C-alpha positions in Angstrom: 0.0 0.0 0.0 1.3 3.4 -0.9 0.4 6.7 0.8 0.3 10.3 -0.2 1.5 12.9 2.4 -1.0 15.7 2.5 0.7 17.8 5.2 3.6 17.7 7.7 3.5 19.0 11.3 6.5 19.2 13.6 6.4 16.8 16.5 7.9 19.6 18.7 4.8 21.8 18.3 3.6 23.0 21.7 0.2 21.3 21.0 1.7 18.0 20.0 -0.2 16.1 17.4 -3.4 18.2 17.7 -2.7 20.4 14.6 -2.2 17.2 12.5 -5.3 15.6 14.0 -7.4 18.7 13.3 -6.1 18.9 9.7 -6.9 15.2 9.2 -10.4 15.6 10.6 -11.0 18.5 8.3 -9.9 16.4 5.3 -12.2 13.5 6.4 -15.1 16.0 6.7 -14.5 16.9 3.1 -14.6 13.2 2.1 -10.9 12.6 1.8 -9.6 9.6 3.8 -6.8 10.9 6.0 -4.9 9.6 9.0 -2.0 10.8 11.2 1.2 8.8 11.4 4.5 9.6 13.1 7.6 9.8 11.0 10.4 9.1 13.5 13.4 9.9 11.3 12.1 13.4 10.6 10.4 13.9 14.0 7.1 14.9 12.4 3.5 14.0 12.3 2.3 13.3 8.8 -1.3 13.5 7.5 -1.5 10.8 4.9 -4.1 9.6 2.4 -3.9 5.9 1.4 -3.7 5.5 -2.3 -5.9 2.9 -3.8 -4.2 0.4 -6.1 -6.3 -1.5 -8.6 -5.4 -5.2 -8.7 -6.0 -6.9 -12.0 -6.9 -10.6 -11.9 
């Protein structure tokens, strides 16, 4: 499964992951699937959208 990064938020933000969670919630309210994941190497919260891959039989 591949993912598209919609936005990045610093993990050192005073509000923690809240800005990322709020951004993801707004995208979901618009109908875009979005979730927050932690990228440890860059110390950032990423809002990602799973990309759908068509599987041919």
